[in-house]
C-alpha positions as CSV (number, residue, x, y, z in Angstrom):
1,X,-9.2,16.1,-17.2
2,X,-11.2,17.4,-14.3
3,X,-9.4,19.0,-11.4
4,X,-10.8,19.6,-7.9
5,X,-11.1,23.3,-7.3
6,X,-12.6,23.4,-3.8
7,X,-12.9,20.9,-1.0
8,X,-15.4,18.1,-1.4
9,X,-15.8,18.2,-5.2
10,X,-15.2,15.3,-7.5
11,X,-11.8,14.7,-9.0
12,X,-10.9,12.7,-12.1
13,X,-7.3,11.7,-12.5
14,X,-7.6,11.3,-16.3
15,X,-6.6,7.6,-16.2
16,X,-10.1,6.1,-15.7
17,X,-13.7,7.2,-15.4
18,X,-14.0,6.6,-11.7
19,X,-14.3,9.7,-9.6
20,X,-12.7,10.1,-6.2
21,X,-14.0,12.2,-3.5
22,X,-11.3,14.7,-2.5
23,X,-11.2,15.6,1.2
24,X,-11.1,19.4,2.1
25,X,-7.8,21.2,2.6
26,X,-6.8,21.9,6.1
27,X,-3.8,23.2,8.1
28,X,-1.0,20.8,8.4
29,X,-0.9,19.2,11.8
30,X,2.3,19.9,13.6
31,X,4.6,16.9,14.1
32,X,4.6,16.2,17.9
33,X,8.0,14.5,17.5
34,X,9.5,17.9,16.6
35,X,8.9,20.3,19.5
36,X,9.0,24.1,19.2
37,X,11.3,26.4,21.2
38,X,10.2,30.1,21.1
39,X,12.6,33.0,21.2
40,X,11.1,36.1,22.9
41,X,12.5,39.3,24.2
42,X,12.3,43.1,23.9
43,X,13.3,44.7,20.6
44,X,16.9,44.7,19.4
45,X,18.5,42.3,21.9
46,X,19.7,39.7,19.3
47,X,16.8,37.3,19.0
48,X,17.1,36.7,15.3
49,X,20.9,36.4,15.6
50,X,20.4,33.7,18.2
51,X,17.9,31.9,16.0
52,X,20.4,31.9,13.1
53,X,23.1,30.6,15.4
54,X,21.0,27.7,16.8
55,X,19.5,26.8,13.4
56,X,22.8,27.2,11.6
57,X,21.4,29.7,9.1
58,X,23.8,32.6,9.5
59,X,23.7,33.0,5.7
60,X,20.2,33.3,4.3
61,X,18.4,33.0,7.7
62,X,16.5,35.6,9.6
63,X,17.3,39.2,8.7
64,X,19.6,40.8,11.3
65,X,20.3,44.5,11.4
66,X,21.4,47.0,14.1
67,X,17.9,48.6,14.4
68,X,14.8,47.6,16.2
69,X,11.6,46.3,14.6
70,X,13.2,44.2,11.8
71,X,11.3,41.0,12.7
72,X,7.5,41.4,12.9
73,X,6.0,38.0,12.1
74,X,6.9,34.7,13.6
75,X,9.2,32.6,11.5
76,X,10.0,28.9,12.0
77,X,13.5,27.4,11.4
78,X,14.4,23.7,11.7
79,X,17.3,23.0,14.0
80,X,19.2,20.0,15.4
81,X,21.2,19.5,18.5
82,X,22.6,16.3,20.1
83,X,20.8,14.3,17.4
84,X,17.4,15.8,18.3
85,X,15.4,17.7,15.7
86,X,13.3,20.6,16.8
87,X,12.0,23.9,15.5
88,X,13.1,27.4,16.6
89,X,10.5,30.1,16.4
90,X,11.7,33.7,15.9
91,X,9.4,36.5,17.1
92,X,9.3,40.3,17.0
93,X,10.3,42.5,19.9
94,X,7.7,42.4,22.6
95,X,6.4,45.7,23.8
96,X,3.4,46.0,26.2
97,X,2.7,49.7,25.4
98,X,1.2,50.0,21.9
99,X,2.6,53.5,21.6
100,X,6.2,52.5,22.0
101,X,6.6,50.8,18.6
102,X,4.9,50.4,15.2
103,X,2.7,47.2,14.9
104,X,3.3,46.6,18.7
105,X,-0.1,45.0,19.1
106,X,0.2,42.7,16.1
107,X,3.7,41.7,17.0
108,X,2.6,40.8,20.5
109,X,-0.2,38.7,19.2
110,X,2.2,36.8,16.9
111,X,4.6,36.2,19.8
112,X,1.8,34.9,22.1
113,X,0.8,32.4,19.4
114,X,4.4,31.2,19.3
115,X,4.5,30.8,23.1
116,X,1.3,28.8,23.1
117,X,2.7,26.4,20.5
118,X,6.1,26.1,22.2
119,X,7.5,23.3,24.4
120,X,10.0,25.8,25.9
121,X,10.7,29.5,25.9
122,X,14.1,31.3,25.8
123,X,14.0,34.9,27.0
124,X,16.8,36.9,25.4
125,X,18.1,40.0,27.1
126,X,21.0,42.3,26.4
127,X,24.1,41.8,28.6
128,X,25.7,45.1,27.5
129,X,22.7,47.3,28.3
130,X,21.9,45.5,31.5
131,X,18.5,44.9,33.1
132,X,15.7,47.2,31.9
133,X,12.1,47.8,32.9
134,X,10.9,46.1,29.7
135,X,13.0,43.0,30.6
136,X,11.4,43.0,34.1
137,X,7.9,43.4,32.7
138,X,8.4,40.5,30.2
139,X,10.0,38.3,32.9
140,X,7.1,38.9,35.3
141,X,4.6,38.0,32.6
142,X,6.5,34.7,31.8
143,X,7.0,33.8,35.4
144,X,3.3,34.3,36.3
145,X,1.6,33.0,33.2
146,X,4.0,30.6,31.4
147,X,6.4,28.9,33.8
148,X,3.7,26.7,35.4
149,X,3.3,24.8,32.2
150,X,6.4,25.1,30.1
151,X,10.1,25.8,31.0
152,X,11.5,29.3,30.5
153,X,15.3,30.1,30.5
154,X,17.1,33.4,30.3
155,X,19.8,33.9,27.6
156,X,22.0,37.0,28.3
157,X,23.2,37.8,24.8
158,X,26.3,39.9,23.7
159,X,28.5,38.3,26.4
160,X,31.5,37.4,24.2
161,X,34.0,37.5,27.0
162,X,34.1,34.5,29.5
163,X,35.4,36.8,32.3
164,X,32.9,39.7,32.0
165,X,30.1,37.6,30.6
166,X,29.4,35.8,33.9
167,X,29.4,39.2,35.7
168,X,27.0,40.7,33.2
169,X,24.7,37.6,33.4
170,X,24.6,37.7,37.2
171,X,22.5,40.9,37.2
172,X,19.6,38.9,35.6
173,X,19.2,36.5,38.6
174,X,16.6,39.1,39.9
175,X,14.2,38.2,37.1
176,X,13.3,35.1,39.0
177,X,13.6,32.6,36.1
178,X,16.5,30.6,37.3
179,X,20.1,30.7,36.2
180,X,20.8,33.2,33.4
181,X,23.1,31.8,30.7
182,X,25.8,34.1,29.2
183,X,25.7,33.5,25.4
184,X,26.9,35.2,22.3
185,X,24.8,34.7,19.2
186,X,27.6,36.2,17.1
187,X,30.3,33.8,18.2
188,X,28.2,30.9,19.5
189,X,29.5,31.1,23.1
190,X,27.2,29.4,25.7
191,X,24.5,28.1,23.2
192,X,25.3,24.5,23.8
193,X,24.9,24.8,27.6
194,X,21.7,26.7,27.1
195,X,20.2,24.0,24.8
196,X,21.3,21.1,27.1
197,X,19.5,22.8,30.1
198,X,16.5,23.4,27.9
199,X,16.3,19.8,26.9
200,X,16.5,18.7,30.5
201,X,13.7,21.1,31.5
202,X,11.5,19.9,28.7
203,X,12.0,16.3,29.9
204,X,11.1,17.3,33.5
205,X,8.0,19.3,32.4
206,X,7.0,16.7,29.9
207,X,6.1,19.3,27.3
208,X,7.4,17.1,24.4
209,X,7.1,13.4,23.6
210,X,8.6,10.9,25.9
211,X,12.3,10.3,25.2
212,X,13.0,13.7,23.6
213,X,16.6,14.8,24.4
214,X,17.8,11.4,25.5
215,X,19.3,10.0,22.3
216,X,22.9,11.1,23.0
217,X,22.6,10.1,26.7
218,X,21.2,6.7,25.7
219,X,24.0,6.1,23.2
220,X,26.7,7.0,25.8
221,X,25.1,4.5,28.3
222,X,25.1,1.7,25.8
223,X,28.8,2.4,24.9
224,X,29.7,2.1,28.6
225,X,27.9,-1.3,28.8
226,X,30.0,-2.5,25.9
227,X,33.0,-2.1,28.2
228,X,32.4,-5.3,30.0
229,X,35.7,-5.1,31.9
230,X,34.5,-2.0,33.8
231,X,34.1,-2.8,37.5
232,X,32.4,0.4,38.5
233,X,28.6,0.9,38.3
234,X,27.6,2.1,34.9
235,X,25.3,5.0,34.2
236,X,21.6,4.1,34.2
237,X,22.4,0.7,35.8
238,X,20.7,-0.5,39.0
239,X,22.5,-2.2,41.9
240,X,21.0,-5.6,41.0
241,X,22.2,-5.3,37.4
242,X,25.7,-4.3,38.6
243,X,25.9,-7.3,41.0
244,X,24.8,-9.7,38.2
245,X,27.3,-8.3,35.8
246,X,30.0,-8.6,38.4
247,X,29.6,-12.4,38.5
248,X,29.1,-12.7,34.8
249,X,25.3,-12.9,34.9
250,X,24.7,-9.6,33.3
251,X,23.4,-8.8,29.8
252,X,24.8,-11.0,27.0
253,X,27.0,-9.7,24.2
254,X,24.2,-10.1,21.7
255,X,21.7,-8.1,23.8
256,X,24.3,-5.3,24.3
257,X,25.0,-5.1,20.6
258,X,21.2,-5.0,19.9
259,X,20.8,-2.1,22.3
260,X,23.7,-0.3,20.6
261,X,22.2,-0.7,17.2
262,X,18.8,0.4,18.5
263,X,20.4,3.5,20.0
264,X,22.2,4.3,16.7
265,X,18.9,3.8,14.8
266,X,17.3,6.5,16.8
267,X,19.5,9.0,15.0
268,X,18.3,7.9,11.6
269,X,16.2,10.5,9.7
270,X,12.6,9.8,9.1
271,X,11.3,10.0,5.6
272,X,9.5,13.3,5.1
273,X,6.5,13.8,2.8
274,X,7.1,15.8,-0.3
275,X,6.2,19.5,-0.1
276,X,4.9,21.6,-2.9
277,X,6.5,25.0,-2.6
278,X,4.3,27.9,-3.5
279,X,5.9,31.4,-3.4
280,X,3.7,34.5,-3.2
281,X,5.5,37.4,-4.8
282,X,4.7,40.8,-6.1
283,X,5.1,44.6,-5.7
284,X,4.6,46.1,-2.3
285,X,1.0,46.5,-1.0
286,X,-0.7,44.3,-3.6
287,X,-2.3,42.0,-1.0
288,X,0.2,39.1,-0.7
289,X,-0.1,38.7,3.1
290,X,-3.9,39.1,2.9
291,X,-3.9,36.3,0.4
292,X,-1.8,34.1,2.7
293,X,-4.1,34.8,5.7
294,X,-7.2,33.9,3.6
295,X,-5.6,30.7,2.5
296,X,-4.4,29.9,6.0
297,X,-7.7,30.8,7.6
298,X,-6.2,33.0,10.3
299,X,-3.8,35.9,10.8
300,X,-0.5,34.2,9.9
301,X,1.1,37.4,8.7
302,X,0.6,41.0,9.8
303,X,-1.4,43.0,7.4
304,X,-1.7,46.8,7.1
305,X,-2.2,49.5,4.5
306,X,1.5,50.5,4.9
307,X,3.7,49.2,2.1
308,X,6.6,47.1,3.3
309,X,4.8,45.6,6.3
310,X,6.2,42.1,5.6
311,X,9.9,41.9,6.2
312,X,11.1,38.2,6.2
313,X,9.8,35.3,4.2
314,X,6.9,33.5,6.1
315,X,6.1,29.9,5.6
316,X,2.6,28.5,6.1
317,X,1.8,24.8,5.6
318,X,-1.5,23.4,4.3
319,X,-2.5,19.8,3.8
320,X,-4.8,18.0,1.4
321,X,-5.5,14.5,2.9
322,X,-5.4,11.5,0.6
323,X,-8.7,10.6,-1.1
324,X,-10.8,8.2,0.9
325,X,-10.1,4.5,0.1
326,X,-6.6,5.1,-1.4
327,X,-3.1,4.6,-0.1
328,X,-1.8,7.8,-1.7
329,X,0.3,10.2,0.6
330,X,-1.3,13.5,1.5
331,X,-0.4,16.6,-0.5
332,X,1.4,19.2,1.5
333,X,1.6,22.8,0.4
334,X,4.2,25.2,1.7
335,X,3.1,28.8,1.0
336,X,5.9,31.3,1.2
337,X,4.8,34.9,1.8
338,X,7.5,37.4,0.7
339,X,8.3,41.0,1.1
340,X,7.2,43.4,-1.6
341,X,9.9,43.9,-4.3
342,X,10.5,47.4,-5.5
343,X,12.6,48.6,-8.4
344,X,16.3,48.0,-8.0
345,X,17.2,51.7,-8.1
346,X,15.0,52.5,-5.1
347,X,16.6,49.8,-2.9
348,X,19.4,50.9,-0.6
349,X,21.8,48.5,1.1
350,X,20.3,47.6,4.4
351,X,17.3,45.7,5.7
352,X,15.3,46.2,2.5
353,X,18.2,44.8,0.4
354,X,18.0,41.6,2.5
355,X,14.2,41.5,2.3
356,X,14.3,41.5,-1.5
357,X,17.1,39.0,-1.4
358,X,14.9,36.6,0.7
359,X,12.0,37.2,-1.7
360,X,14.1,36.3,-4.8
361,X,15.5,33.3,-3.0
362,X,11.9,32.1,-2.3
363,X,11.3,32.0,-6.0
364,X,14.2,29.6,-6.5
365,X,13.1,27.3,-3.7
366,X,9.5,27.1,-4.9
367,X,7.8,24.9,-7.4
368,X,5.0,27.3,-8.3
369,X,5.0,31.1,-8.1
370,X,1.9,33.1,-7.5
371,X,2.6,36.5,-9.1
372,X,0.1,38.8,-7.4
373,X,-1.1,41.8,-9.4
374,X,-3.2,44.8,-8.3
375,X,-6.4,44.8,-10.4
376,X,-6.9,48.5,-9.6
377,X,-3.4,49.6,-10.7
378,X,-2.8,47.5,-13.8
379,X,0.5,46.1,-14.9
380,X,3.7,48.1,-14.1
381,X,7.3,47.8,-15.2
382,X,8.2,46.1,-12.0
383,X,5.5,43.4,-12.6
384,X,7.2,42.7,-16.0
385,X,10.6,42.4,-14.3
386,X,9.2,39.9,-11.8
387,X,7.5,37.9,-14.5
388,X,10.8,37.7,-16.4
389,X,12.6,36.6,-13.3
390,X,10.1,33.7,-12.8
391,X,10.5,32.6,-16.4
392,X,14.3,32.8,-16.2
393,X,14.3,30.7,-13.0
394,X,12.1,28.0,-14.7
395,X,9.3,28.1,-12.2
396,X,5.6,27.3,-12.9
397,X,3.6,30.5,-12.6
398,X,0.1,31.6,-11.9
399,X,-1.1,35.2,-12.3
400,X,-3.3,36.2,-9.4
401,X,-5.1,39.4,-10.1
402,X,-6.0,40.5,-6.6
403,X,-8.5,43.2,-5.4
404,X,-11.0,42.2,-8.1
405,X,-13.8,43.4,-5.8
406,X,-12.5,46.9,-6.0
407,X,-12.7,47.2,-9.8
408,X,-15.5,49.6,-10.6
409,X,-18.1,49.4,-13.4
410,X,-17.6,45.7,-14.1
411,X,-19.8,44.2,-16.9
412,X,-19.9,40.9,-18.8
413,X,-16.9,41.9,-21.0
414,X,-14.6,43.1,-18.2
415,X,-13.1,39.7,-17.6
416,X,-12.3,39.0,-21.2
417,X,-10.8,42.5,-21.6
418,X,-8.7,42.0,-18.5
419,X,-7.4,38.7,-19.7
420,X,-6.5,40.2,-23.1
421,X,-4.8,43.1,-21.4
422,X,-2.7,40.9,-19.2
423,X,-1.6,38.7,-22.1
424,X,-0.4,41.8,-24.0
425,X,1.3,43.4,-21.1
426,X,3.1,40.3,-19.7
427,X,4.4,38.4,-22.8
428,X,7.1,36.9,-20.5
429,X,4.5,34.5,-19.0
430,X,1.9,34.4,-21.7
431,X,1.5,30.7,-20.9
432,X,0.5,31.3,-17.2
433,X,-3.1,30.8,-16.2
434,X,-4.9,33.8,-14.8
435,X,-7.2,33.9,-11.8
436,X,-9.1,36.9,-10.5
437,X,-9.5,36.9,-6.7
438,X,-10.2,39.1,-3.8
439,X,-8.2,38.3,-0.6
440,X,-10.5,40.6,1.4
441,X,-13.7,38.8,0.6
442,X,-12.2,35.4,-0.3
443,X,-13.6,35.4,-3.8
444,X,-12.2,32.5,-5.9
445,X,-9.3,32.1,-3.4
446,X,-10.2,28.4,-3.0
447,X,-9.6,27.8,-6.7
448,X,-5.9,28.6,-6.3
449,X,-5.3,25.0,-5.1
450,X,-6.7,23.5,-8.3
451,X,-4.6,25.8,-10.4
452,X,-1.5,25.0,-8.4
453,X,-2.1,21.3,-8.9
454,X,-2.4,21.8,-12.6
455,X,0.8,23.9,-12.6
456,X,2.7,21.2,-10.7
457,X,1.5,18.5,-13.2
458,X,2.7,20.7,-16.1
459,X,6.0,21.5,-14.4
460,X,6.7,17.8,-14.1
461,X,5.3,16.6,-17.4
462,X,7.4,14.4,-19.7
463,X,6.6,13.6,-23.3
464,X,8.1,10.8,-25.4
465,X,10.7,11.5,-28.0
466,X,8.6,10.1,-30.8
467,X,5.7,12.6,-30.1
468,X,8.1,15.5,-29.7
469,X,9.8,14.8,-33.1
470,X,6.4,14.4,-34.8
471,X,5.5,17.9,-33.5
472,X,8.9,19.2,-34.5
473,X,8.6,17.9,-38.0
474,X,5.2,19.5,-38.5
475,X,6.5,22.8,-37.1
476,X,9.6,22.9,-39.4
477,X,7.4,21.9,-42.5
478,X,5.0,24.8,-41.7
479,X,7.8,27.3,-41.1
480,X,11.3,26.3,-42.2
481,X,14.3,27.4,-40.0
482,X,15.8,30.7,-40.8
483,X,18.7,31.2,-43.3
484,X,21.5,33.7,-43.8
485,X,22.0,36.0,-46.7
486,X,24.9,34.0,-48.0
487,X,22.5,31.1,-48.6
488,X,23.4,28.9,-45.6
489,X,20.3,27.2,-44.2
490,X,19.7,26.2,-40.6
491,X,18.8,22.5,-40.4
492,X,17.0,20.9,-37.4
493,X,17.5,17.1,-37.1
494,X,15.6,15.9,-34.0
495,X,14.8,16.7,-30.4
496,X,14.2,15.0,-27.1
497,X,13.2,16.0,-23.5
498,X,16.1,15.6,-21.1
499,X,14.6,16.8,-17.8
500,X,11.6,18.2,-16.0
501,X,11.0,21.0,-13.5
502,X,10.8,22.8,-15.9
503,X,10.5,20.6,-19.1
504,X,13.7,21.0,-20.9
505,X,13.9,20.1,-24.6
506,X,17.2,19.8,-26.5
507,X,17.1,20.4,-30.2
508,X,19.9,19.2,-32.4
509,X,20.7,21.4,-35.4
510,X,23.7,22.2,-37.7
511,X,24.3,25.7,-36.3
512,X,22.7,26.9,-33.1
513,X,23.7,30.5,-33.8
514,X,21.3,30.6,-36.8
515,X,18.2,29.9,-34.6
516,X,17.1,33.3,-33.6
517,X,14.7,34.3,-30.8
518,X,11.8,34.7,-33.2
519,X,12.0,31.1,-34.3
520,X,12.5,29.9,-30.7
521,X,9.2,31.6,-29.8
522,X,7.6,30.0,-32.8
523,X,8.6,26.5,-31.7
524,X,7.5,27.2,-28.2
525,X,4.1,28.3,-29.4
526,X,3.7,25.3,-31.8
527,X,4.6,22.8,-29.1
528,X,2.1,24.4,-26.7
529,X,-0.6,24.3,-29.3
530,X,0.1,20.7,-30.3
531,X,0.7,19.2,-26.8
532,X,-1.6,19.4,-23.8
533,X,-0.4,20.0,-20.3
534,X,2.2,22.8,-20.7
535,X,-0.2,25.7,-19.9
536,X,1.4,26.8,-16.6
537,X,5.1,26.1,-17.0
538,X,7.9,27.5,-19.1
539,X,9.7,25.3,-21.6
540,X,13.4,25.6,-21.6
541,X,14.9,25.2,-25.0
542,X,18.5,24.2,-25.6
543,X,19.9,24.2,-29.2
544,X,23.0,22.1,-29.8
545,X,25.2,21.8,-32.8
546,X,26.6,18.7,-34.3
547,X,29.8,17.4,-32.7
548,X,33.0,17.6,-34.6
549,X,33.3,13.9,-34.6
550,X,29.9,13.5,-36.4
551,X,30.9,16.2,-38.9
552,X,34.2,14.6,-39.8
553,X,32.5,11.2,-40.3
554,X,30.3,12.6,-43.1
555,X,32.9,14.5,-45.0
556,X,34.1,13.3,-48.4
557,X,37.5,12.0,-47.4
558,X,39.4,8.8,-47.3
559,X,38.9,6.8,-44.2
560,X,41.4,7.1,-41.3
561,X,42.5,4.1,-39.2
562,X,39.9,3.3,-36.6
563,X,37.0,5.1,-38.1
564,X,35.4,2.0,-39.5
565,X,35.9,2.8,-43.1
566,X,33.5,5.8,-43.1
567,X,35.4,7.7,-45.8
568,X,34.6,7.7,-49.5
569,X,37.2,6.1,-51.9
570,X,38.4,8.0,-55.0
571,X,41.1,7.2,-57.6
572,X,44.8,7.7,-56.8
573,X,45.6,11.2,-58.1
574,X,48.7,10.1,-60.1
575,X,47.0,7.1,-61.6
576,X,46.4,7.2,-65.4
């Protein structure tokens, strides 16, 4: 079966001999129906906390800590308010002086990209600290450069008290960006009023599609129309329509019901295309963010030689359009860049603890995991731990040996020796394909898409029960199941596949405790040798013993009422 490795090559689906021309992979076009709202501000004012409040991701969302510089890259979170779906963009703290903070220039570039994409901007300031020079500089920039095209509103954070919050917010009128809203990201105070005003401003500036932010208002107007006994003028109704309704010449009952159903249908969720989650994990400073930037084609994540540059998980979307002349849906890849995972003993409770937690969570929400290794450093104990984690979570895996261009003294045997070395050092994922890349030069990075497609096919593969039992029979004949010293022998009866993602095979035997790990690995190896398509995915094995009911039916005993006469008859013991 041929697989397309780079854009424009031929692809054969294995079902026929016709070749389809695959279109090149590109960035996923942003859905214009889902506008973006950017959250900006100076460091440590509560931007990430406000993002978590609006997106409803207080648990597992953006990392929040009582120190500046936690957020560096821009991260996107889906949100919903008044039935309207939108995306909230979290950015790092904006600093105009590069000497004031680490990665100040890179963070500023990421924030500017978020502002350019946004339909509205929320400037977050600290109500407890009051107005600062950095707030004034940022407000001046937004007022002169941004407010002409998109709306900008000020959110005065850390105003939990209704009495003192308004007083603290009044100080920020001098920014010249309109009414400041006293909010509390921790308790949710004032966020509804802020979003309602933002929606109205987006409608006035027309920075989103027509009709955005009007679903709830439209539904309320239709509900008022259904009250035909109302004598006052209804919202959204003209004088002529009110006069006609007064004399019974207004909209009919059927038309009002149709409008009501149409208003309700606007809240229905649209069917979303399936996404293939690809998590990029590894030790710190092995080139994960560089690999993401090379795949994405631009600086999606901040890259430096300092270990631990990436803090939060970063999502980047790529799209492979459907082949020409077919009705197939496009293939969407969600690449998840994660923070480097160090050994557990070196991690203190704090920001790094949550960084590692987000990285491990990215493994669980991905379909395929790219385990990035450093070709110049070899395999370490932490790489083995991560490989075991991927296998335990049942995710398809691809070993990406990065920095291949930095390997010195390469010859014709270096590749084969490296493959043999990785197989010996990482037995946990001995089934995973290996690809040698260089994120700095782009060498073989385009082939990752083909390997990911094969891994997805293997992760979702299903084999018929007849074929599985035929392979199982040959395996048990070649190597019988283990036995105990007392002479008891393990017996394997049959097997079947019960699920996919990963492929899960249930083996029925007389005593699961007698099937040791050595024989499990033997069955796994024999199945992979006999069946094609399991090269990039773990196989989950479940051994089940016979149920007590089945055991009782086959014992030599007289039949009991209701068992269908399954017992074996023998003479009455007192008969002569």
